[in-house]
C-alpha positions in Angstrom: 5.5 -2.4 -23.2 9.0 -1.8 -21.9 11.3 -4.7 -22.8 12.8 -6.8 -19.9 11.6 -6.6 -16.5 8.9 -4.0 -15.2 10.7 -1.0 -13.8 13.9 -1.4 -15.8 13.4 2.0 -17.5 12.7 3.7 -14.1 15.9 2.1 -12.8 17.9 3.3 -15.7 16.4 6.9 -15.4 16.3 7.6 -11.7 18.3 4.8 -10.0 17.6 1.6 -8.2 16.8 3.1 -4.9 14.3 5.7 -6.3 12.7 2.9 -8.4 12.1 0.7 -5.3 11.5 3.5 -2.6 8.0 2.8 -1.7 8.5 -1.1 -1.9 11.4 -0.8 0.5 9.4 1.5 3.0 6.5 -1.0 2.7 8.7 -4.1 3.5 10.2 -2.2 6.4 6.7 -1.4 7.7 5.4 -4.9 7.4 8.4 -6.5 8.9 8.6 -3.9 11.7 5.0 -4.4 12.6 5.6 -8.2 12.8 8.7 -7.7 14.8 6.8 -5.7 17.5 4.2 -8.4 17.8 7.0 -11.1 18.1 9.2 -9.3 20.6 7.0 -10.2 23.5 6.6 -14.0 23.0 10.0 -14.5 21.7 12.3 -12.1 23.5 10.1 -11.0 26.5 10.0 -7.3 25.3 6.3 -6.6 25.6 5.8 -3.3 23.4 2.8 -4.8 21.8 0.6 -7.5 23.3 -1.8 -9.5 21.2 -2.0 -10.0 17.4 -3.6 -8.2 14.5 -7.1 -9.0 15.6 -6.7 -7.2 19.0 -3.6 -5.8 20.7 -2.4 -3.3 23.2 0.6 -1.1 22.5 2.5 -0.1 25.7 -0.4 -1.2 27.8 -2.3 1.8 26.8 -3.4 1.9 23.1 -6.1 -0.6 22.1 -6.2 -1.6 18.5 -9.0 -4.0 17.1 -9.6 -5.4 13.7 -13.2 -4.3 12.7 -13.6 -7.4 10.6 -13.1 -9.7 13.5 -15.3 -7.7 15.9 -18.1 -7.8 13.2 -17.7 -11.6 13.1 -17.8 -11.7 16.9 -20.8 -9.6 17.2 -22.7 -11.6 14.6 -21.6 -14.8 16.5 -23.5 -13.4 19.5 -20.7 -12.1 21.6 -21.0 -8.5 22.9 -17.9 -6.5 22.4 -16.1 -4.9 25.5 -15.7 -1.2 25.5 -11.9 -1.4 24.9 -12.6 -3.4 21.8 -15.0 -0.8 20.5 -12.5 1.9 21.1 -9.7 -0.1 19.3 -12.1 -0.6 16.3 -12.9 3.1 16.2 -9.3 3.9 16.1 -8.5 1.5 13.4 -11.5 2.1 11.3 -10.8 5.9 11.4 -7.1 5.3 10.3 -7.9 3.1 7.5 -10.7 5.5 6.3 -8.1 8.3 6.1 -5.4 6.2 4.4 -7.4 3.7 2.3 -8.7 0.5 3.8 -6.7 -1.7 1.5 -3.5 -0.1 2.7 -3.9 -2.8 5.4 -3.1 -5.4 2.6 -0.2 -3.8 1.2 1.5 -2.2 4.3 0.5 -4.4 7.3 -0.6 -7.8 6.3 2.3 -10.3 6.5 0.8 -12.7 3.9 1.4 -9.9 1.4 5.0 -10.7 1.6 4.3 -14.3 0.8 2.0 -13.5 -2.1 4.5 -10.9 -3.6 7.2 -13.6 -3.3 5.1 -15.9 -5.5 4.4 -13.1 -8.1 8.2 -12.4 -8.2 9.1 -16.1 -8.6 6.3 -16.6 -11.1 7.8 -13.8 -13.2 11.3 -15.2 -12.8 10.3 -18.7 -13.8 8.2 -17.4 -16.8 4.9 -19.0 -15.6 2.1 -17.7 -17.7 -1.6 -18.0 -17.6 -3.6 -19.8 -14.9 -7.2 -20.2 -13.8 -9.6 -17.4 -14.3 -11.2 -16.2 -11.1 -13.7 -13.4 -10.8 -12.5 -10.6 -8.5 -16.1 -10.5 -7.1 -15.5 -13.8 -5.5 -13.9 -12.2 -2.5 -17.1 -10.4 -1.7 -19.0 -13.7 -1.8 -16.3 -15.3 0.5 -16.6 -12.3 2.8 -20.4 -12.7 2.9 -19.9 -16.4 3.6 -17.7 -15.9 6.6 -20.3 -13.5 8.1 -23.1 -16.0 7.5 -20.9 -18.7 9.0 -20.4 -16.5 12.2 -24.1 -16.2 12.6 -24.8 -20.0 12.0 -22.2 -21.4 14.0 -21.8 -18.8 16.8 -18.0 -18.8 16.3 -15.5 -16.6 14.6 -15.1 -19.6 12.2 -12.9 -17.8 9.7 -10.1 -17.1 12.2 -9.5 -20.9 12.3 -8.2 -20.8 8.8 -7.2 -17.2 8.2 -3.7 -17.2 6.6 -2.8 -14.0 8.7 -3.6 -15.7 11.9 -1.9 -18.9 10.8 1.2 -16.9 9.9 1.4 -15.5 13.4 0.9 -18.8 15.1 3.6 -20.4 12.7 6.2 -17.9 13.7 5.6 -18.2 17.4 4.9 -22.0 17.7 7.1 -23.2 14.9 6.3 -25.7 12.0 2.8 -27.3 12.2 -0.4 -27.1 10.4 -0.4 -23.3 10.3 2.3 -23.3 7.7 0.2 -25.7 5.6 -2.3 -22.9 4.8 0.4 -20.1 4.2 2.2 -22.6 1.9 -1.0 -23.3 0.1 -1.5 -19.6 -0.5 2.0 -19.3 -1.8 1.5 -22.2 -4.3 -1.8 -21.0 -5.3 -0.5 -17.7 -6.4 2.6 -19.2 -7.9 1.1 -21.8 -10.1 -2.6 -21.3 -10.4 -3.5 -17.5 -10.5 -1.2 -14.4 -10.2 -2.4 -12.3 -7.2 -5.0 -14.9 -6.9 -5.4 -14.9 -3.1 -5.2 -11.3 -2.3 -6.9 -9.9 -5.5 -9.7 -12.5 -5.9 -10.3 -14.6 -2.8 -9.2 -13.0 0.5 -12.3 -11.6 2.5 -10.1 -9.5 4.6 -9.2 -7.4 1.6 -12.8 -7.2 0.6 -13.8 -6.0 4.0 -11.1 -3.3 4.1 -12.1 -2.2 0.6 -15.3 -1.0 2.0 -13.6 1.4 4.5 -11.8 2.8 1.4 -14.9 3.9 -0.5 -14.3 7.5 0.4 -10.8 7.6 1.6 -9.0 10.9 0.9 -5.4 9.6 0.5 -5.1 8.1 -3.1 -2.5 7.4 -5.6 -2.8 10.2 -8.3 -1.8 10.1 -11.9 -0.9 13.8 -11.6 1.2 13.8 -14.8 -0.6 11.4 -16.8 0.0 13.6 -19.9 3.6 12.3 -19.7 2.6 8.6 -19.9 4.7 6.8 -22.5 2.3 3.7 -22.5 5.2 1.4 -21.2 2.6 -0.5 -19.3 5.0 -1.2 -16.3 2.4 0.2 -13.9 0.0 -2.4 -15.1 2.7 -5.2 -14.7 3.3 -4.6 -11.1 -0.1 -3.6 -9.9 -2.0 -6.2 -8.0 -5.3 -4.6 -8.9 -4.5 -3.5 -12.4 -8.0 -2.8 -13.4 -8.0 0.4 -11.1 -5.3 2.2 -13.1 -6.9 2.8 -16.5 -9.8 5.3 -15.3 -7.4 7.6 -13.7 -4.5 7.2 -16.2 -6.5 7.3 -19.5 -9.9 8.9 -18.4 -8.9 12.5 -19.3 -11.0 12.6 -22.3 -14.1 11.4 -20.5 -13.6 13.9 -17.6 -12.3 11.5 -15.0 -10.0 12.9 -12.6 -6.4 11.7 -12.1 -6.9 10.0 -8.6 -7.3 6.3 -8.4 -10.5 6.2 -6.5 -11.2 2.6 -6.6 -11.5 1.1 -3.2 -9.6 -1.9 -4.4 -6.4 0.1 -4.8 -4.0 -1.1 -2.0 -2.0 2.3 -2.0 1.2 0.1 -2.3 3.1 2.8 -4.4 4.7 0.3 -6.8 3.1 2.2 -9.8 5.0 5.3 -8.4 8.2 3.4 -8.1 8.4 1.7 -11.5 7.2 4.8 -13.7 10.1 6.4 -15.3 8.1 9.4 -16.2 7.0 10.1 -12.5 3.4 10.1 -13.6 2.2 8.9 -10.2 2.4 10.2 -6.7 0.4 10.1 -3.5 -2.2 12.8 -3.1 -5.8 13.4 -2.4 -8.9 12.1 -4.2 -9.9 15.6 -5.2 -6.3 16.2 -6.9 -6.2 17.5 -10.5 -3.5 16.6 -13.1 -0.7 18.9 -13.5 -1.5 19.8 -17.1 -5.1 20.9 -16.1 -3.9 22.9 -13.2 -1.3 24.5 -15.3 -3.9 25.6 -17.9 -6.2 27.0 -15.2 -3.2 29.0 -13.7 -2.5 30.4 -17.1 -6.0 31.3 -17.8 -6.3 33.0 -14.3 -3.2 35.0 -15.0 -4.4 36.1 -18.4 -7.7 37.2 -16.8 -5.8 39.3 -14.2 -3.8 41.0 -16.9 -7.0 41.7 -18.9 
């Protein structure tokens, strides 16, 4: 493993900006989306009305969270036509870009949990409680059962994303207690514990990513020098190995796991530029190069 902080070798070889490019773009996207929601209630500029559960953009474009609508339907509430249209738009978008891109590029709680991971590394906090990653799917199922049995969207009463929005608009209150609890949980008890092991929202959006075409691809996996920096920064590190080290078993270079958040940090911190964004059908450059050479030789023959 590369000595020092993950990505130090990438910074040395390609510069700080290139080694943080996708992280900076992602933070800009998260903060930009959050700003659009807050401009209305805080400044009276209503570009977007609503929240991440349901919103109107410029009073024209409806966007609705499929997970919230599913809970509402199970609770016995018939969705309106506009809500169905909003769900169709959102579901189609996340099918294309990878459902858990929501977690890395949109969800404001990701900023909180990433801060906890950064501080945890700075403070040298090691270990923690072991939580099975499958737990998030059990929590997801529990929220749906709760909607059926209570006739309410009960999860939204404690959803940290909803709490985050309420806290920013209405100020300090109970909402921040839940956000703080998530931060402390990730800091002291389990690295990437909330997003990677517990959050039912991420579990739901991973279902939309089962066949998503846009993936992170280890296109130059033959160049990997085993520095392990990609594993160190990945919030779902178990998704990397099949694509990075699976050539001998015939596995393609695309990270096809639906739990990949498409955050791009593995692209940033790799000094060998092993990773890039591409399609799930992509092939690694070494294989493509061999096939090109064979084709050329056949033509000459």
